[in-house]
N, C-alpha and C positions, 0 to 999 in steps of 0.2 A: 412548381406544381408537378409532382412526380409523374413521369410518364416514361415507359421504356422505349428504347430505340426500336423503330419499326419501319417497315416499308409502307408508303401510303397506298391505299386502294381506291379505285374509282367507283365507290358505292354512292357517294353523294358529292355534290358540287358545293364548294365554298365560294359563293359568288356574291358580288354587290353587298358585301358586309353581312351576309346571312347564310346560315346553313340550310340548304334545300334538300331534304331527304327524299329518296325515291319512294319509300313506303313509310307512312307515318299516320298514326291515329292519335289526335290530341283532343281530349274532351274538355271543354270549358267547364269550370266549376267555381264560380265566384261565390258571393255571399249566400247564394241559394244552392250551394253544392250538396245540401242535406236532402235534396229532393228524393222522394221514394223511388222504388223500382218503376221503370218505364214500360216493362213488358209483363204480360199476365203470367207467363211461365216462371219468371223470376219471383213474382209475388207468391205463387204457389209453392215454389221451392223454399222460400224463407218461412212461410207458414208451416211447412212440414218440418223444417229444422227447429222451429220454435216449439212445435207440438201443441200449439194453441193459437188462437187469435186474440187472447187476452193479453194484458200487459204482464211482462215477466222481467225480473232482474236476475243476474247470474254473476258468478265469479269465474272469469276466464281461467282455464286450466283446472278449476275446481278448488284451488288452494290460493288464498289471498297472498301468501308469501311468494309465489311464483307467477302471479297473475300479470305482472308488468313485463314479463319476459316473452310475451306473445303480442301480436297485433290482432285485434278483433276485426274480422271482415265486416264491411258495411252491410253486406247482404249474406248472412250465414247460409251455407248450402248443405251442411251436414248437421246432424243432431247436436244441439248445443250442450256442451259439458258445463257443469257447475250450477245448474238450476236448483239442485237439491242442497247446495251448501248453505248451512244455516248460521255458521259462526265464522268470524274473521280472526285470523291469528297471524301475528308478525313477530319476527325476532330482530333485535336491534342492539347496537352498542351506543355508547355516548358519543355525541358530536357528529353523527352521521345522518344522512337522509335515507328514507326507505320509501320506495314507490310501490303502488298496488293499483288495481283498477276493478271497478264493477261495470257491468254493462246493462243496458235496458233496451227493450224493444216491445212493440205492440202491433196489433192489427189495426190500430187507429192512430191518428195523429196525436202526439203528446205535446202539451204546452208547458213552458216554464219548468223544465226538469232541472233539478239541482240536488246536491247532497250536503248534509251538515254532519260535522264530527263533534261530538260532545267532549267535555273534559274527561281525561282518563285518571282514575284514582289508583295509586300504587301503595307501596309499603310505607307504613307509618303515616298514612294520609298524604303522601307526596302526590303531586299532580303533574300531568302533562297537559298543557293548554291546548284544547281542541282548536282554538283560533289560529294556532301556529301551523295547522295543516292546510296546505294549499289544495284546492279542488279545481282542476282544469278539465277541459273537454277536448277529447281527441277530435281533430278536424280532418276531414277527408279531402285529399287533393287528387286531381286526375293523373292517370298513368299515361305517360307519353311513350308510345311505342314507335321507335324510329331506328333505322339502320343507317348509320353514317359511315364516314370513311375511317372512323376509329373502330374497325370491326374486331380488333383484339379485345375490346372491352366486353365485360360480361353482359349478356342480354337478360331481359326480364324473365324469360323462360328458364334460364340457368339459375337465376337468383331466387325467384319467388314461386309461390304456389297459391292455391285458393285460400290458404291460411292467412295470406297477407293481402292479396288483391281480389276484388270481387266486383261483380257487375255483369252487364251484358255487352260490353265494349261500347256502350253508348248510355251511360259512361262506365268505364272501369276506373275504380278509385282505390286508394290506399290510405289508411290512417297513419299520420305522422306528426303534423304540428300539434302543439298543445295550446289550445286557445284559452285565454283568461277572460272570463266573463261571469256575470252573476248566475246565469242559467242558460239553457239551450232548448230550442224546440226540436222535436224529433218526429219526422214523418213516419207514416205507417209502413211497416215491414222494412224498417231500417234499424240497424243496431247502433247504439250510441254509447261508447265507453266513457266513464267518468274516471279521471286520473287523479289519484291521491298521492301527495308527497308529504310524508310525516318527517318532521325534523326533531331529532332527539337532542335536548340541551346537553352541553358538556358537563353540567353539574347534576344531571339526573341521577337519582338514587337507583342503584341496581335493584331489579325485582320485577314483579308482574303488575302491569297496569291494565285496568278494565274500564271500558266505556262503551259507547254505541255509535253506530253510523246509521243515519236515516236518509233514505232517498225519497224525494218529494216530487210530485207532479201537480202543477197548478196549485201549490200550497197545501195539497193533501198528501199525507204519508202513504207512499206506495210500498215501502219495505223498510224494516228495521233489523239491523244486524248487531249482535253483541260483538265487541272488538276487544281483543287481548293483545298487548304488546309486551313481550318479555325483553327487558333491557339487561344485557350482560355487563359484567364488571370489566369492561374494556373500553378504550377510547380511540376514536379516529382523530388525528390531529387536524388543526385548521388547514384549509387549502394552501395557505402561504408556506406551510411547513411540510407539505407532501414530499415524499421522496420520489414519487413517480414523476418522470420528466415528460410533461405534456407539451407538444409543440404543434399548435393548430394555427394555420396561416389565415389571418384576417385581412379583409380588404376594405379600406375606408371609403373608396369611391362609391361602392354600391349602397352604402348606408345613406349617403346624400341622395342618391337617385331614388331609393325605395321610399324615403321619407319626404321626398319632394322639397328639399332645402338646398340652398346654394353650397357648392363644394367649398369646404374650408371656412364656411361662415360660422358665426357664433353658435347658431342652432346646430350646425353639423358637429362642432366640437362637443357640444353637450350630449349629442346622441352617441358619438364615439365613446364618451365616458361611460354611458350605459352599457354598451357592448363590451367595453373593457372590464367592467365589473362582473359581467357574466363569465368572461374568460377567466378572470381571477378566481371566481367561485369554483372552478375546476382545477385550479393550481397551475395555470398556464405559466411556463417557465421562460418563454421567449417573447420579446417585443419585436415582431418582424416588420422591417422597414424597407422602403425602396430608395435606392440611390441613383437610379436611372429611370427614364421613361420606359414603360411597357417591357419589363424584364421577361415577361412570358410571351413575347412575340413568337409566332410560329410560322414556319414555312410549310404550307399545306400543298396538296396536289394541285395540278393545273396552274402552278406558278403563283397562287395567291399567298399573300403574307398578311396575317392578321392575328390579333391576340387570341389566345385560347380561352379567355374569359369573355363573357358577353360585354362587359364594360372593362376596358383596359385599365391597368394600374398606371398611375402617374408617379413621377419622381417627387420625392420629398426634399430632394436637394436640387437647388437651382444651378444649372451649368451655364456659363457664359464664355464666349471666345471673342477676343478683341482684335483678332488677326495676328497676334503675337503669342498670347498665352491664355490658358484656361483659368477661370476663377469660379468659386463655389460659394453658394449661399446656403447655410445649414439652418436657417431660422425655422422653417416648417418642420424639418427633421427633428430639431430639438424639442419643439412644442409637442410633436407626436410622442416622442420618448417620455417627456415629462408628464404628459397626460396619462400615458399607460402606467408609468411608475406610481403615480398618485392613486390609481385604481388598484394597485397591488400586483401588476404584472412584472415579469422578469425573474431574476435580475438580468438575464442575458438579453442582448440586442443583436438581431440578425440583420445584415445589410445585403439586400439583393440588388444587383448582382453584376459582377465584373464580366460574366459570360452570358450571352443571349441563350434563350431556351429554344432548341430545335430551329435555329435560324442563324443567318450570317451575323457576325459581330457588327455593332453599329453604335454610333454616338448621337445623342440628341442634345442640342444646346441652342442658346440664343446668341446670334451674332450681334454684338453691341453696335457694330458699325451700321447695320441696316435695321435692327430691331426685329428681324425675322427669325423664326424657329428653323433650325437646320437639322435634317436627318441625314447622317453621313455613314455610309457603309465603310467598314475598315477590316483589315485582315488581322486575325488573331496573331499576336506576336510581331506584327508589322510596325513600321516606324510611327504611323499615326496612332495606332492603338497604344504603343508604348509611350508616346508623348502625352496622350490624354490620361491614361492611368498612372503614368509616372508623375503627373501633376496632382492627380486626385489623392492618391494614397498618402503621401507626406502631409498634404493639407488636412486630410481626414484624421490622421494620427495626431497632428498638432491640435486640432479641434477637440478630439476626444480627451487628450491630456488636460486641456483647459477645463473641460466639463467634468473630469474625474470619472469618465466612463470607459477608458481604454481597456481595462482588464476584463470588461464584461461584453465587449463588442466583437462580433464575429463577421467575417466575410463569408456570405452564404451563397450556396450554389445548388442548382436543381438538376439532377440527372445528367451531369456532364461526364463524358467518358474519361478514363484515366489519361488518355493522350492529351486532351485539352487541359485537364486539371494539372498535369505535370508542367505545362507551359505557364499556367497561372502561378503555381507554387514556386517555380524558379524565379519568376518575375517579382513576386511578392518578397521573396527572400532578398532579392537584389535591391529593391527600392524602399521596402518597409518591413524589415525582418521581424518587427514586433508582432506581426500578424502570422508568423510561421505556424504557431500553435493555436491560432484563432480562425481556423478554416472549418466550416460546417457544410456537409454535403448530404443531400437526400438522393440516394441513387444506389449504384451497384457496389457490391463488396470489393470490387476491384480498386476502389478509391480509398480503401481502409488505411493505407499507408500515408495518405495526404490529409485525411479528415480527422481532426481531434474530436469533432462531434459528427458521428456518422449514423444516418438512419438507412437501414438496408431494406430493399424491396422484398416482397414476398418470395420472389424467385431465388433470392440469395440468403434467405433467413436460415436455412439448414447449414450453410457453410459458416455462419457466424456461431461457432461452437461456444459452449459455456467457458471453456478454457481461454478462448480468444477474447471473450467479453471480460473475463477476470483479468487478463493481462492488460487490456485497455483501461479497465477501471483502476488498476494499480498505478497506471501511468497518468491518471487524472483525466482520462478520456471518457466521453459519453457515447453510449451505443443504444439505439432504439430501432424500431421497425415501422414500416408504413404499408398501407394498402391504398389503392386508388380505384379506378373502374374495374380492376381485377385484383385478386381472384374473385370468383363468384361467391366463395365462402372461405373464411369469414369476412364480413365487410360491414360498412355503415351506410349502405345505399338506402334510398327512400323506402324501398320495399324489401330490404334485407330482413330476415327474421330478427326480431328485437333482441333475442338472447345473444346474438353475435356481438353486438356492441358491448354488452356486459362481459363477454368472454375475452375480448381483446387484451385488457390488462392482465388477465389470468395467463394468456399466452406469453406476455412479457415476463411475468413472474416465473413461469415454468422454464423459460429459456434463460432466466437470470439476466434479462435485458433491463435497461434503465427506464424504458417508457415507450411512448408511441407518438408518431407524427401523422398528421392528416392535413391534406389540402382538400377542400378549403372550408373555412368556417362560414363564409357568407358571400361567395362569388355568385350572386343570384343572377337570374335572367331579369328582364324588366318587369315580369309578373310571375314570380315563382309559384303562386297559388293556382294559376290558370294555365301558364305555359312554362312548366317546370324544367325544361331541358334546353340548354344551349347547344352543346355538342356531345358531351359525355353522358354516360349512364346516369339516370335520374338520381340526384342526391350526391353524386360524386363531387359536385362543386360547392355544396353547402351542407352544414349540419344543423343549422337553425334557420328561422324565418324572420322577416321583418314584422315586428308587432306594432302596436299603436304608438308607444313612446320608447321603444327599444326592442330588444330581441324577444322573439317568440320561440320557446324551446320546442324540442321534438322528442319523440319516444327514444330515438337513438342517442341523443345528447344526454338525456337523463340516465339511460342505461350505462353509457360510457362513464359518467360520473360515479355511479354506484360500483362499477367494476374497478375504478381507481381507488375507491374506499376499500374494496376487498384487497387490492394490492397493498395498501397501507397496513392492513391487519396481517397479511402474509409476511411483510417485512418485519413486523414486530415479532412474529413467531420465529422467524429465522434468527433474529437477534437473541431471543430468549433461549433457543435450542442450540445456538452456535452453528446453524446450517440447516439443511433439509433432513429432518427426521422422518420416520416412517409415516407419521400422521400427515405431515405436509406433503410428502411425496405422493401419497395416495390421493390426497385432496386435489393436488394440481393435475394429476392424471385424470381424475373423474371430471373435473371442470372442463377439460379440454379434449375429452376423448372422442368427441364427434364435432367436427368443425362446421358441418352443414346444419344450420339451425332448423331446416325443414324437417329433419329426422331426429334432431337432438332431443333427449329427455330433458325438459326444461327444469326438472328438479335437481339436475346434476350440480348446478352452481350453488343452489341453496344448501344442498347437502355438504358440498365441499366447504362452503363458507362456515357452516355450523361446526364442522370438524376443526377448522382453523380457530374459531372463537373458543371452542372447548379446550383446545391446546393452549390458548392464551390464559384461560381462567382457571385451569386445573392445577 
């Protein structure tokens, strides 16, 4: 889980297994988080922003095509834009998804709010099935304001504004999860966005399709909008065929915890499959696994040592020691890989990790003579470390050869400095040289010479020049970038401007990188809907939420998906033109010209994408 080297600060104490912040405001927001304003002044402000106490619907940003690139505040404080929009228009290509949103608010409580999308009729009577459109409801979660010992991380005030977060601090909330339900009740003086995801079939005939969108309140029509979707003669490939290298780190333990099932039970494996399918729908290229217990153990201030995730990762490989030698059980590890492969993940397999994260090196194993679990500190490169990993690596290699997975498996590391990575590289070359070119590192560009798969942090992204990327690509190496709790912009935090998630793949394209890495997909707290923060900036530890029977998506997860689709179209234009022509160069510059989503013109990406599609189809 990428984190830069830093000196600890004594802002908060990490004691008794919990982070105790010196200043923290956490507002509970359970199933009744849709409650209306709790103060008169806020009600008056929202009424002023609405311009009426009657029920209104509107298109955020005023244009349906860019409406999904903003977060709608629960309690609008400035004049609402988009109330006068009468028609909805989208542009699409075959095989992609397109998101958009409408919002509704009223001076009275609204019951059973929902939207229906009719069939769209196109050229020669061709149809787009309205039932293929998913309508979800933006759910609001509390904003947890805390200052912890990780004070290098971006704060809410650096990241967000009233465009994303609203309330009176009791509560302050932000819209992020996308809840799947038949309808939603909306309290007076609270905005409720309805999130539309249109899926364009690969076989759709190019042309203009027309239909309607109807918003209903208690089975009565509140608003009807004519809808037009222009489908261009271009196609986004299936996620399994994406060129974009997406590496998002999933955690199986929190899935069991959130869904209240036994770890590694039949029910747990079924849920893992559901989350894997979600990752596969984004083109996830890596099956990330653990080969040791708690690879993200952390040495905090005050001498405390604890995982940096609320629930520690456990090893998928069983380690035993009989007093003479180590032995390894790969059964669970195999099942995890096979389950992920079945869902369409991969082909790469990441194995975390021969090196501890921000902590002393250690081994965890079962002593078969006593049946007890042993946690043993060891010295990097020392005799005991060499004994343990000298046994593991050849056994791992032999097992991978037997399974036919050797060529796709990587030894993975997180933010280890070049000094320790050099020790590992030399040792790997000594005992298992087959892995020499199968080392993956998320961290500093200083490890570029060690890592065949390197994801550089934001601080080093400028040093990873296009020439260096091209040189690595020619050598068969992969180069991506990542963000974590920093920088403030661009990012994928819970209250990051939505457009920034869409922009990240454009940044990869502009810099000619292969893709993007993010920890973590789902390292939740015990209750991410009510207590969303463990240690780091809200949303740093997860991109999605636990739903009823699997993942609940988020605004940022959907926007990242659509940015990846943009990347695929950019790659096609590059192939067509044999490089970056004037059209693409201008489009890339426009899409990434302002990295701070609070001030960014959200039409930039739509305009840039339109130019790319025109270049493909002209």
